Every structure is written in C-alpha cells, then in structure tokens.
gemmi code that builds the backbone of each chain (N, CA, C; Angstrom):
import gemmi

chains = {
    "A": [
        ("GLU", (11.060, 4.943, 6.986), (11.213, 5.305, 5.585), (10.247, 4.482, 4.731)),
        ("VAL", (9.520, 5.187, 3.868), (8.587, 4.494, 2.974), (9.369, 3.743, 1.904)),
        ("GLN", (9.014, 2.497, 1.713), (9.608, 1.699, 0.642), (8.523, 0.939, -0.096)),
        ("LEU", (8.624, 0.964, -1.412), (7.733, 0.199, -2.279), (8.615, -0.614, -3.205)),
        ("LEU", (8.454, -1.930, -3.182), (9.329, -2.805, -3.948), (8.496, -3.678, -4.872)),
        ("GLU", (8.605, -3.377, -6.170), (7.867, -4.135, -7.169), (8.631, -5.382, -7.582)),
        ("SER", (7.890, -6.386, -7.997), (8.493, -7.599, -8.529), (7.500, -8.261, -9.471)),
        ("GLY", (7.987, -9.248, -10.210), (7.106, -10.018, -11.068), (7.187, -9.689, -12.542)),
        ("GLY", (7.944, -8.662, -12.899), (8.079, -8.322, -14.301), (8.917, -9.345, -15.046)),
        ("GLY", (8.913, -9.222, -16.359), (9.703, -10.131, -17.175), (9.188, -10.161, -18.599)),
        ("LEU", (9.667, -11.145, -19.324), (9.289, -11.327, -20.726), (8.080, -12.267, -20.806)),
        ("VAL", (7.067, -11.847, -21.532), (5.870, -12.657, -21.697), (5.424, -12.561, -23.151)),
        ("GLN", (4.856, -13.635, -23.647), (4.397, -13.652, -25.032), (3.075, -12.911, -25.182)),
        ("PRO", (2.824, -12.368, -26.352), (1.516, -11.739, -26.586), (0.392, -12.715, -26.269)),
        ("GLY", (-0.639, -12.208, -25.591), (-1.756, -13.039, -25.165), (-1.553, -13.673, -23.805)),
        ("GLY", (-0.354, -13.561, -23.271), (-0.045, -14.180, -21.988), (-0.486, -13.349, -20.801)),
        ("SER", (-0.177, -13.873, -19.624), (-0.557, -13.232, -18.363), (0.661, -13.070, -17.472)),
        ("LEU", (0.539, -12.133, -16.551), (1.614, -11.864, -15.600), (1.005, -11.216, -14.370)),
        ("ARG", (1.553, -11.524, -13.204), (1.108, -10.857, -11.978), (2.268, -10.101, -11.361)),
        ("LEU", (2.067, -8.815, -11.183), (3.049, -7.970, -10.523), (2.689, -7.837, -9.048)),
        ("SER", (3.729, -7.710, -8.236), (3.544, -7.498, -6.798), (4.273, -6.236, -6.377)),
        ("CYS", (3.764, -5.625, -5.339), (4.410, -4.448, -4.755), (4.346, -4.584, -3.243)),
        ("ALA", (5.503, -4.781, -2.627), (5.581, -4.913, -1.179), (5.875, -3.557, -0.559)),
        ("ALA", (5.044, -3.163, 0.377), (5.158, -1.839, 0.989), (5.651, -1.939, 2.423)),
        ("SER", (6.392, -0.921, 2.834), (6.841, -0.845, 4.220), (7.079, 0.603, 4.585)),
        ("GLY", (7.107, 0.868, 5.893), (7.433, 2.206, 6.369), (6.247, 3.133, 6.536)),
        ("PHE", (5.042, 2.646, 6.303), (3.855, 3.469, 6.511), (2.672, 2.542, 6.791)),
        ("ASN", (1.553, 3.138, 7.196), (0.361, 2.355, 7.528), (-0.353, 1.939, 6.246)),
        ("PHE", (0.103, 0.844, 5.682), (-0.385, 0.383, 4.376), (-1.906, 0.263, 4.360)),
        ("ASN", (-2.478, -0.249, 5.429), (-3.930, -0.497, 5.471), (-4.734, 0.774, 5.207)),
        ("ALA", (-4.168, 1.920, 5.558), (-4.900, 3.182, 5.473), (-4.700, 3.905, 4.148)),
        ("TYR", (-3.864, 3.363, 3.292), (-3.506, 4.047, 2.057), (-4.146, 3.404, 0.837)),
        ("ALA", (-4.594, 4.248, -0.106), (-4.910, 3.780, -1.445), (-3.599, 3.581, -2.201)),
        ("MET", (-3.612, 2.677, -3.152), (-2.411, 2.360, -3.926), (-2.762, 2.345, -5.408)),
        ("SER", (-1.764, 2.592, -6.227), (-1.982, 2.615, -7.672), (-0.808, 2.006, -8.419)),
        ("TRP", (-1.068, 1.687, -9.663), (-0.033, 1.309, -10.611), (-0.016, 2.347, -11.728)),
        ("VAL", (1.185, 2.774, -12.077), (1.407, 3.710, -13.172), (2.477, 3.101, -14.058)),
        ("ARG", (2.310, 3.195, -15.366), (3.303, 2.588, -16.249), (3.943, 3.621, -17.154)),
        ("GLN", (5.093, 3.224, -17.696), (5.843, 4.103, -18.592), (6.470, 3.249, -19.678)),
        ("ALA", (5.953, 3.392, -20.889), (6.523, 2.688, -22.027), (7.926, 3.224, -22.306)),
        ("PRO", (8.793, 2.425, -22.920), (10.173, 2.861, -23.150), (10.250, 4.201, -23.874)),
        ("GLY", (10.926, 5.157, -23.266), (11.101, 6.463, -23.867), (9.862, 7.332, -23.896)),
        ("LYS", (8.812, 6.916, -23.223), (7.536, 7.642, -23.254), (7.184, 8.233, -21.900)),
        ("GLY", (5.994, 8.824, -21.827), (5.548, 9.449, -20.596), (4.829, 8.475, -19.673)),
        ("LEU", (4.178, 9.043, -18.670), (3.535, 8.265, -17.621), (2.057, 8.047, -17.931)),
        ("GLU", (1.564, 6.874, -17.577), (0.161, 6.527, -17.806), (-0.386, 5.815, -16.582)),
        ("TRP", (-1.454, 6.363, -15.980), (-2.089, 5.697, -14.857), (-2.794, 4.436, -15.340)),
        ("VAL", (-2.617, 3.358, -14.589), (-3.156, 2.057, -14.989), (-4.361, 1.672, -14.138)),
        ("SER", (-4.150, 1.645, -12.825), (-5.185, 1.110, -11.948), (-4.936, 1.575, -10.528)),
        ("GLY", (-6.005, 1.595, -9.722), (-5.881, 1.998, -8.336), (-6.829, 1.212, -7.456)),
        ("ILE", (-6.499, 1.166, -6.157), (-7.335, 0.453, -5.196), (-7.360, 1.266, -3.904)),
        ("SER", (-8.559, 1.469, -3.399), (-8.700, 2.253, -2.174), (-8.299, 1.422, -0.953)),
        ("SER", (-8.229, 2.078, 0.188), (-7.925, 1.356, 1.429), (-9.016, 0.334, 1.740)),
        ("ALA", (-10.225, 0.572, 1.231), (-11.341, -0.363, 1.446), (-11.462, -1.377, 0.311)),
        ("SER", (-10.452, -1.399, -0.552), (-10.361, -2.363, -1.666), (-11.335, -2.101, -2.809)),
        ("THR", (-11.859, -0.887, -2.921), (-12.589, -0.511, -4.127), (-11.568, -0.308, -5.234)),
        ("THR", (-11.846, -0.879, -6.397), (-10.860, -0.846, -7.477), (-11.280, 0.071, -8.613)),
        ("TYR", (-10.292, 0.600, -9.284), (-10.500, 1.503, -10.404), (-9.450, 1.172, -11.457)),
        ("SER", (-9.818, 1.340, -12.726), (-8.870, 1.104, -13.804), (-9.077, 2.109, -14.910)),
        ("ALA", (-7.998, 2.365, -15.644), (-8.112, 3.201, -16.825), (-9.065, 2.538, -17.814)),
        ("ASP", (-9.900, 3.342, -18.446), (-10.905, 2.799, -19.365), (-10.274, 1.937, -20.454)),
        ("SER", (-9.096, 2.338, -20.908), (-8.452, 1.616, -22.011), (-7.981, 0.226, -21.597)),
        ("LEU", (-7.953, -0.044, -20.298), (-7.397, -1.311, -19.831), (-8.425, -2.205, -19.147)),
        ("LYS", (-9.610, -1.693, -18.966), (-10.609, -2.450, -18.198), (-10.849, -3.820, -18.816)),
        ("GLY", (-10.968, -4.787, -17.954), (-11.220, -6.152, -18.381), (-9.963, -6.958, -18.570)),
        ("ARG", (-8.816, -6.304, -18.721), (-7.570, -7.046, -18.908), (-6.684, -7.009, -17.660)),
        ("PHE", (-6.739, -5.905, -16.930), (-5.890, -5.738, -15.749), (-6.770, -5.681, -14.503)),
        ("THR", (-6.336, -6.350, -13.455), (-7.074, -6.353, -12.196), (-6.127, -6.058, -11.040)),
        ("ILE", (-6.480, -5.075, -10.246), (-5.677, -4.724, -9.073), (-6.306, -5.341, -7.831)),
        ("SER", (-5.471, -5.726, -6.902), (-5.957, -6.261, -5.630), (-4.928, -5.958, -4.548)),
        ("ARG", (-5.308, -6.181, -3.304), (-4.378, -5.942, -2.203), (-4.542, -6.995, -1.131)),
        ("ASP", (-3.450, -7.236, -0.410), (-3.458, -8.147, 0.728), (-2.896, -7.347, 1.897)),
        ("ASN", (-3.773, -6.807, 2.720), (-3.324, -5.936, 3.790), (-2.403, -6.621, 4.807)),
        ("PRO", (-2.698, -7.854, 5.245), (-1.772, -8.500, 6.191), (-0.359, -8.649, 5.634)),
        ("LYS", (-0.250, -8.746, 4.312), (1.063, -8.879, 3.677), (1.617, -7.540, 3.198)),
        ("ASN", (0.885, -6.453, 3.424), (1.320, -5.120, 2.960), (1.697, -5.143, 1.480)),
        ("THR", (0.880, -5.803, 0.678), (1.211, -6.004, -0.729), (0.028, -5.675, -1.620)),
        ("VAL", (0.326, -5.031, -2.745), (-0.674, -4.773, -3.772), (-0.234, -5.511, -5.039)),
        ("TYR", (-1.205, -5.999, -5.774), (-0.931, -6.812, -6.956), (-1.561, -6.178, -8.198)),
        ("LEU", (-1.017, -6.525, -9.343), (-1.625, -6.190, -10.616), (-1.606, -7.447, -11.465)),
        ("GLN", (-2.781, -8.017, -11.677), (-2.918, -9.187, -12.536), (-3.181, -8.698, -13.952)),
        ("MET", (-2.304, -9.062, -14.867), (-2.423, -8.607, -16.251), (-2.661, -9.809, -17.157)),
        ("SER", (-3.640, -9.699, -18.016), (-3.946, -10.790, -18.931), (-4.108, -10.247, -20.347)),
        ("SER", (-4.170, -11.166, -21.300), (-4.295, -10.802, -22.726), (-3.299, -9.711, -23.084)),
        ("LEU", (-2.071, -9.906, -22.679), (-1.055, -8.867, -22.853), (-0.735, -8.642, -24.319)),
        ("ARG", (-0.454, -7.368, -24.634), (-0.150, -6.936, -25.993), (1.213, -6.269, -26.009)),
        ("ALA", (1.775, -6.128, -27.184), (3.081, -5.478, -27.313), (3.054, -4.074, -26.714)),
        ("GLU", (1.935, -3.399, -26.861), (1.835, -2.026, -26.355), (1.736, -1.940, -24.828)),
        ("ASP", (1.651, -3.088, -24.166), (1.694, -3.103, -22.700), (3.133, -3.129, -22.186)),
        ("THR", (4.096, -3.243, -23.092), (5.498, -3.209, -22.701), (5.814, -1.880, -22.039)),
        ("ALA", (6.310, -1.954, -20.807), (6.542, -0.729, -20.034), (7.199, -1.077, -18.706)),
        ("VAL", (7.715, -0.062, -18.057), (8.058, -0.173, -16.639), (6.790, 0.121, -15.856)),
        ("TYR", (6.465, -0.761, -14.942), (5.266, -0.607, -14.121), (5.691, -0.176, -12.720)),
        ("TYR", (5.198, 0.994, -12.328), (5.495, 1.546, -11.015), (4.302, 1.372, -10.082)),
        ("CYS", (4.618, 1.012, -8.872), (3.656, 1.014, -7.785), (3.793, 2.352, -7.070)),
        ("ALA", (2.676, 2.954, -6.681), (2.735, 4.254, -6.021), (1.647, 4.353, -4.971)),
        ("SER", (1.946, 5.039, -3.890), (0.921, 5.309, -2.896), (0.084, 6.485, -3.385)),
        ("TRP", (-1.207, 6.366, -3.256), (-2.166, 7.270, -3.876), (-2.828, 8.110, -2.798)),
        ("ARG", (-2.514, 9.422, -2.825), (-3.049, 10.344, -1.832), (-4.143, 11.201, -2.463)),
        ("GLY", (-5.238, 10.599, -2.825), (-6.388, 11.352, -3.338), (-6.154, 11.878, -4.744)),
        ("HIS", (-5.404, 12.979, -4.825), (-5.254, 13.641, -6.118), (-3.872, 13.462, -6.731)),
        ("TYR", (-2.979, 12.782, -6.032), (-1.619, 12.653, -6.522), (-1.003, 11.395, -5.921)),
        ("PHE", (0.236, 11.121, -6.369), (0.962, 9.930, -5.930), (2.195, 10.387, -5.160)),
        ("ASP", (2.247, 10.059, -3.874), (3.304, 10.673, -3.076), (4.578, 9.840, -2.975)),
        ("PHE", (4.495, 8.519, -3.029), (5.701, 7.706, -3.007), (5.622, 6.677, -4.122)),
        ("TRP", (6.778, 6.409, -4.737), (6.853, 5.515, -5.880), (7.914, 4.449, -5.644)),
        ("GLY", (7.640, 3.242, -6.158), (8.672, 2.226, -6.181), (9.609, 2.450, -7.358)),
        ("GLN", (10.590, 1.603, -7.475), (11.580, 1.734, -8.539), (11.122, 1.126, -9.854)),
        ("GLY", (10.045, 0.385, -9.821), (9.465, -0.129, -11.053), (9.930, -1.525, -11.417)),
        ("THR", (9.114, -2.195, -12.209), (9.459, -3.508, -12.742), (9.119, -3.520, -14.225)),
        ("LEU", (10.030, -4.025, -15.034), (9.876, -3.986, -16.488), (9.089, -5.190, -16.984)),
        ("VAL", (8.062, -4.914, -17.756), (7.285, -5.952, -18.428), (7.525, -5.810, -19.923)),
        ("THR", (7.972, -6.882, -20.541), (8.209, -6.896, -21.980), (7.306, -7.941, -22.608)),
        ("VAL", (6.465, -7.489, -23.526), (5.553, -8.396, -24.221), (6.076, -8.585, -25.633)),
        ("SER", (6.559, -9.786, -25.896), (7.176, -10.047, -27.190), (7.248, -11.544, -27.428)),
        ("SER", (7.174, -11.915, -28.695), (7.308, -13.326, -29.055), (8.766, -13.665, -29.379)),
    ],
    "B": [
        ("GLU", (-12.360, 14.757, -21.749), (-11.133, 14.417, -21.036), (-10.133, 15.560, -21.138)),
        ("ILE", (-9.548, 15.874, -19.996), (-8.536, 16.931, -19.939), (-7.261, 16.476, -20.630)),
        ("VAL", (-6.696, 17.329, -21.463), (-5.390, 17.085, -22.070), (-4.418, 18.121, -21.504)),
        ("LEU", (-3.256, 17.653, -21.076), (-2.223, 18.546, -20.553), (-1.118, 18.710, -21.581)),
        ("THR", (-0.726, 19.943, -21.808), (0.366, 20.267, -22.726), (1.471, 20.938, -21.926)),
        ("GLN", (2.695, 20.453, -22.070), (3.815, 21.056, -21.356), (4.758, 21.731, -22.347)),
        ("SER", (5.259, 22.877, -21.925), (6.224, 23.588, -22.761), (7.289, 24.254, -21.900)),
        ("PRO", (8.488, 24.408, -22.463), (8.896, 23.827, -23.747), (9.114, 22.331, -23.618)),
        ("GLY", (9.365, 21.671, -24.725), (9.678, 20.250, -24.661), (11.020, 20.007, -23.992)),
        ("THR", (11.975, 20.865, -24.324), (13.306, 20.805, -23.730), (13.731, 22.205, -23.348)),
        ("LEU", (14.341, 22.322, -22.182), (14.825, 23.604, -21.672), (16.312, 23.448, -21.376)),
        ("SER", (17.109, 24.164, -22.114), (18.564, 24.065, -21.931), (19.055, 25.238, -21.106)),
        ("LEU", (19.566, 24.939, -19.931), (19.993, 25.967, -18.988), (21.283, 25.542, -18.308)),
        ("SER", (21.812, 26.419, -17.495), (23.043, 26.143, -16.737), (22.746, 26.161, -15.241)),
        ("PRO", (23.574, 25.465, -14.467), (23.403, 25.548, -13.008), (23.398, 26.996, -12.540)),
        ("GLY", (22.501, 27.274, -11.602), (22.378, 28.629, -11.085), (21.309, 29.457, -11.771)),
        ("GLU", (20.897, 29.038, -12.968), (19.869, 29.784, -13.691), (18.475, 29.429, -13.181)),
        ("ARG", (17.530, 30.231, -13.573), (16.130, 30.049, -13.211), (15.424, 29.281, -14.315)),
        ("ALA", (14.605, 28.307, -13.921), (13.852, 27.518, -14.897), (12.363, 27.765, -14.693)),
        ("THR", (11.672, 28.000, -15.791), (10.228, 28.201, -15.754), (9.578, 27.211, -16.702)),
        ("LEU", (8.786, 26.296, -16.142), (8.147, 25.236, -16.917), (6.645, 25.462, -16.911)),
        ("SER", (6.023, 25.245, -18.058), (4.599, 25.508, -18.206), (3.814, 24.218, -18.392)),
        ("CYS", (2.627, 24.201, -17.830), (1.671, 23.108, -18.010), (0.320, 23.745, -18.295)),
        ("ARG", (-0.224, 23.448, -19.448), (-1.502, 24.046, -19.847), (-2.552, 22.953, -20.006)),
        ("ALA", (-3.711, 23.167, -19.399), (-4.816, 22.212, -19.486), (-5.771, 22.624, -20.601)),
        ("SER", (-6.399, 21.628, -21.231), (-7.298, 21.898, -22.364), (-8.593, 22.578, -21.926)),
        ("GLN", (-8.894, 22.520, -20.636), (-10.016, 23.268, -20.075), (-9.691, 23.578, -18.625)),
        ("SER", (-10.422, 24.517, -18.074), (-10.137, 24.969, -16.720), (-10.239, 23.812, -15.714)),
        ("VAL", (-9.254, 23.749, -14.825), (-9.224, 22.686, -13.809), (-9.029, 23.317, -12.442)),
        ("SER", (-9.385, 22.566, -11.435), (-9.144, 23.020, -10.067), (-7.657, 22.914, -9.749)),
        ("SER", (-7.124, 23.964, -9.160), (-5.699, 23.922, -8.813), (-5.418, 22.872, -7.742)),
        ("ASN", (-6.460, 22.466, -7.017), (-6.263, 21.415, -6.010), (-5.801, 20.109, -6.638)),
        ("TYR", (-6.084, 19.961, -7.912), (-5.882, 18.678, -8.572), (-4.700, 18.668, -9.523)),
        ("LEU", (-3.755, 19.587, -9.342), (-2.604, 19.678, -10.237), (-1.329, 19.382, -9.442)),
        ("ALA", (-0.552, 18.442, -9.949), (0.690, 18.051, -9.280), (1.847, 18.056, -10.280)),
        ("TRP", (3.057, 18.130, -9.736), (4.280, 18.085, -10.534), (5.204, 17.002, -9.989)),
        ("TYR", (5.888, 16.330, -10.909), (6.844, 15.289, -10.561), (8.147, 15.543, -11.302)),
        ("LEU", (9.220, 15.038, -10.730), (10.541, 15.058, -11.342), (10.951, 13.611, -11.583)),
        ("GLN", (11.559, 13.347, -12.737), (12.066, 12.004, -12.996), (13.470, 12.092, -13.555)),
        ("LYS", (14.416, 11.510, -12.835), (15.787, 11.438, -13.329), (15.957, 10.150, -14.127)),
        ("PRO", (16.922, 10.119, -15.047), (17.105, 8.929, -15.879), (17.267, 7.660, -15.056)),
        ("GLY", (16.497, 6.635, -15.422), (16.595, 5.351, -14.749), (15.971, 5.297, -13.376)),
        ("GLN", (15.295, 6.375, -12.978), (14.683, 6.415, -11.666), (13.170, 6.573, -11.767)),
        ("ALA", (12.518, 6.320, -10.648), (11.085, 6.528, -10.566), (10.770, 8.021, -10.463)),
        ("PRO", (9.584, 8.413, -10.857), (9.181, 9.805, -10.604), (9.161, 10.100, -9.111)),
        ("ARG", (9.293, 11.386, -8.796), (9.242, 11.840, -7.404), (8.298, 13.017, -7.321)),
        ("LEU", (7.391, 13.002, -6.372), (6.447, 14.099, -6.198), (7.171, 15.360, -5.749)),
        ("LEU", (6.936, 16.461, -6.465), (7.494, 17.756, -6.094), (6.437, 18.673, -5.480)),
        ("ILE", (5.334, 18.822, -6.193), (4.309, 19.806, -5.867), (2.944, 19.152, -5.988)),
        ("TYR", (2.048, 19.426, -5.043), (0.672, 19.011, -5.164), (-0.227, 20.208, -4.870)),
        ("GLY", (-1.470, 20.118, -5.296), (-2.356, 21.257, -5.113), (-1.831, 22.520, -5.772)),
        ("ALA", (-1.103, 22.332, -6.862), (-0.530, 23.401, -7.695), (0.622, 24.155, -7.047)),
        ("SER", (0.624, 24.271, -5.706), (1.627, 25.137, -5.090), (2.195, 24.618, -3.773)),
        ("SER", (1.778, 23.466, -3.313), (2.275, 22.926, -2.046), (3.452, 21.992, -2.306)),
        ("ARG", (4.578, 22.280, -1.649), (5.741, 21.415, -1.824), (5.578, 20.124, -1.052)),
        ("ALA", (5.987, 19.024, -1.671), (5.959, 17.737, -0.981), (7.055, 17.702, 0.085)),
        ("THR", (6.942, 16.738, 0.962), (7.906, 16.586, 2.046), (9.313, 16.437, 1.508)),
        ("GLY", (10.227, 17.249, 2.052), (11.630, 17.127, 1.679), (12.034, 17.856, 0.421)),
        ("ILE", (11.099, 18.519, -0.235), (11.422, 19.237, -1.475), (11.962, 20.622, -1.125)),
        ("PRO", (13.131, 20.980, -1.648), (13.736, 22.275, -1.315), (12.892, 23.448, -1.812)),
        ("ASP", (13.051, 24.578, -1.124), (12.199, 25.723, -1.443), (12.607, 26.441, -2.730)),
        ("ARG", (13.624, 25.964, -3.419), (13.906, 26.534, -4.744), (12.855, 26.100, -5.766)),
        ("PHE", (12.072, 25.072, -5.424), (10.976, 24.622, -6.275), (9.685, 25.310, -5.818)),
        ("SER", (8.985, 25.906, -6.768), (7.700, 26.498, -6.427), (6.720, 26.292, -7.573)),
        ("GLY", (5.445, 26.149, -7.200), (4.399, 25.976, -8.187), (3.364, 27.072, -8.062)),
        ("SER", (2.781, 27.416, -9.192), (1.755, 28.452, -9.197), (0.807, 28.208, -10.357)),
        ("GLY", (-0.247, 29.006, -10.375), (-1.170, 28.951, -11.498), (-2.592, 28.629, -11.090)),
        ("SER", (-3.473, 28.773, -12.049), (-4.885, 28.476, -11.846), (-5.561, 28.379, -13.208)),
        ("GLY", (-6.778, 27.833, -13.193), (-7.532, 27.741, -14.435), (-6.932, 26.751, -15.415)),
        ("THR", (-6.326, 27.266, -16.472), (-5.724, 26.390, -17.473), (-4.196, 26.477, -17.499)),
        ("ASP", (-3.624, 27.431, -16.798), (-2.186, 27.667, -16.887), (-1.483, 27.515, -15.548)),
        ("PHE", (-0.523, 26.618, -15.520), (0.223, 26.329, -14.307), (1.715, 26.382, -14.599)),
        ("THR", (2.491, 26.752, -13.586), (3.924, 26.948, -13.764), (4.697, 26.296, -12.627)),
        ("LEU", (5.766, 25.631, -12.997), (6.750, 25.147, -12.023), (7.998, 25.992, -12.212)),
        ("THR", (8.464, 26.587, -11.142), (9.660, 27.425, -11.203), (10.734, 26.829, -10.309)),
        ("ILE", (11.935, 26.746, -10.866), (13.108, 26.353, -10.082), (13.985, 27.594, -10.020)),
        ("SER", (14.131, 28.161, -8.833), (14.730, 29.493, -8.730), (16.201, 29.504, -9.140)),
        ("ARG", (16.957, 28.530, -8.685), (18.362, 28.409, -9.044), (18.663, 26.932, -9.247)),
        ("LEU", (18.946, 26.571, -10.502), (19.147, 25.170, -10.817), (20.399, 24.596, -10.151)),
        ("GLU", (20.212, 23.462, -9.524), (21.322, 22.686, -8.995), (21.597, 21.543, -9.977)),
        ("PRO", (22.807, 20.983, -9.969), (23.124, 19.893, -10.920), (22.134, 18.732, -10.853)),
        ("GLU", (21.599, 18.455, -9.676), (20.676, 17.318, -9.534), (19.268, 17.616, -10.067)),
        ("ASP", (19.026, 18.848, -10.480), (17.698, 19.225, -10.977), (17.522, 18.937, -12.460)),
        ("PHE", (18.602, 18.559, -13.132), (18.491, 18.304, -14.564), (17.835, 16.936, -14.759)),
        ("ALA", (16.613, 16.983, -15.289), (15.745, 15.810, -15.317), (14.532, 16.126, -16.189)),
        ("VAL", (13.568, 15.206, -16.191), (12.297, 15.435, -16.871), (11.235, 15.745, -15.818)),
        ("TYR", (10.413, 16.739, -16.123), (9.360, 17.172, -15.207), (7.997, 16.934, -15.850)),
        ("TYR", (7.116, 16.310, -15.078), (5.769, 16.012, -15.551), (4.731, 16.742, -14.683)),
        ("CYS", (3.712, 17.284, -15.320), (2.546, 17.720, -14.565), (1.479, 16.631, -14.666)),
        ("GLN", (0.580, 16.656, -13.702), (-0.455, 15.608, -13.614), (-1.738, 16.224, -13.082)),
        ("HIS", (-2.839, 15.818, -13.669), (-4.148, 16.296, -13.231), (-5.011, 15.125, -12.789)),
        ("TYR", (-5.764, 15.344, -11.721), (-6.744, 14.363, -11.243), (-8.119, 14.840, -11.690)),
        ("GLY", (-8.787, 13.953, -12.485), (-10.069, 14.360, -13.028), (-11.270, 13.726, -12.384)),
        ("GLY", (-11.101, 13.112, -11.231), (-12.233, 12.433, -10.610), (-12.475, 11.089, -11.265)),
        ("SER", (-13.377, 10.324, -10.785), (-13.856, 9.005, -11.261), (-13.145, 7.773, -10.756)),
        ("PRO", (-11.867, 7.580, -10.667), (-10.816, 8.568, -10.914), (-10.247, 8.490, -12.339)),
        ("VAL", (-9.745, 9.593, -12.776), (-8.981, 9.674, -14.010), (-7.748, 10.519, -13.729)),
        ("PHE", (-6.602, 9.991, -14.055), (-5.357, 10.732, -13.894), (-4.748, 10.966, -15.268)),
        ("THR", (-4.356, 12.194, -15.521), (-3.749, 12.553, -16.793), (-2.391, 13.168, -16.530)),
        ("PHE", (-1.392, 12.698, -17.270), (-0.055, 13.270, -17.178), (0.239, 14.075, -18.440)),
        ("GLY", (1.019, 15.120, -18.269), (1.533, 15.834, -19.421), (2.687, 15.057, -20.035)),
        ("PRO", (3.123, 15.476, -21.216), (4.186, 14.748, -21.937), (5.582, 14.975, -21.374)),
        ("GLY", (5.729, 15.941, -20.489), (7.025, 16.174, -19.853), (7.819, 17.302, -20.476)),
        ("THR", (8.633, 17.932, -19.643), (9.637, 18.910, -20.078), (10.985, 18.424, -19.575)),
        ("LYS", (11.926, 18.310, -20.498), (13.275, 17.911, -20.127), (14.107, 19.151, -19.854)),
        ("VAL", (14.704, 19.212, -18.691), (15.610, 20.304, -18.351), (17.027, 19.751, -18.433)),
        ("ASP", (17.781, 20.255, -19.406), (19.142, 19.764, -19.510), (20.144, 20.900, -19.642)),
        ("ILE", (21.379, 20.525, -19.530), (22.457, 21.515, -19.572), (22.728, 21.897, -21.015)),
    ],
}
model = gemmi.Model(1)
for chain_id, residues in chains.items():
    chain = gemmi.Chain(chain_id)
    for i, (resn, *xyz) in enumerate(residues, 1):
        res = gemmi.Residue()
        res.name, res.seqid = resn, gemmi.SeqId(i, " ")
        for name, pos in zip(("N", "CA", "C"), xyz):
            atom = gemmi.Atom()
            atom.name, atom.element = name, gemmi.Element(name[0])
            atom.pos, atom.b_iso = gemmi.Position(*pos), 0.0
            res.add_atom(atom)
        chain.add_residue(res)
    model.add_chain(chain)
structure = gemmi.Structure()
structure.add_model(model)
structure.setup_entities()
C-alpha cells in the first residue's frame, strides 16, 4: 500500500523558514517523481514544486527563490525547504507522487501557518 | 497560461441521481493532460480520472470522464453517499506547469 506521510508543519513568523518532510513507502520511491501541492484554508489547490526521479527540480514561477525541493532516496523522503515565509503561504501542504501529467497518490497533508 | 473554469460551483443532488460536472479550459488543450480529483472534507485529494477519460486504480465505473479541446466533463452515473465532495479538474501545461480549476462542490 502506498503511503505518504508529511511532517514539519507548524506556526512560523513572517520572514521565517520551515522544512517539510514527506516519508514514502509502498512503492519504488527512487523511480518516481514527487511534488508538493498546497491548499490555503477554504481555497483550491496550487502546485508548488516538483522533483524528478533524477532530482531535477521545478517550482511554480510565483514561488521561485523562496521554496526548494529536494529528495533523499535512501531515506525514501522528499523535502520542501521554505524561506521568507509570508502570510499568504499559510496552507495545508500535500506531498504527492507525480506521474507525468497528474498526481496519483497524496499524503494527508501538513498545516503551515505563517503569523506573528 | 491556461485557466480552468468549473461549473457549476455547487451541484445539489440526491443519492442515486446523475451528476454532470464541467471543466472548461481558456484555450484548447490535449486531453492527455486533463485529470480529475475528488476531495472530501478534511481529506487529501484523490485521483479519479487521468488522460480525460481513464479511471485511476480502484475508482468505480460509475465515474467517467470525457471531452476534448476546451470542454471536459466528469459524470457520476448514480451518486453514492460517499461521492458528496468537491471535485477539481487539473491540467498539465508542460515546463512543468500544473493548473487546477476552482472546484465543484457536490452536495445533498
């Protein structure tokens, strides 16, 4: 069974940093691209960042320079390093396995709240 | 950049009824790059349909997707109680760029 378990969310002050983790199991993690998708409270879905199986990284244009995705294949884990956080970054952040044109499995999400 | 519009915003139906959800793209897109997700309250989204019409693993055949060009449809042939949720369409625009529609809420 595929499982994606996010962690690392919490309350952070504006301008602060946070690193999210997503531990994967139940599939060949090394062979899969992974992504982060976020959802602000009461809002829709927004793609944040993705990383290929070869560790090529991609980010939404609106977030470039502030968020960095990475992966540790031996640990079956993907990370999202977030810096210069703003109130508008407040959201549930989902980790998802990325199958080319869509996201086939999703974690339960971790809430990031940016507030003073 | 492709913009996705979903209609209606809310669809009020009863169990057993047929639901027809629309997703319209601001310009013609490849049907290979259109997916649908379901999200229940407090839960993560779940992939329903990819490539406009292919059901994801484990998705019951009451869910079907169709369409091409700018107009795509998700049909639920007979609503079950667990189908009342928010449905999102999503387009892959290369580069990569992923765009989600604003969602359609199906409620009782």
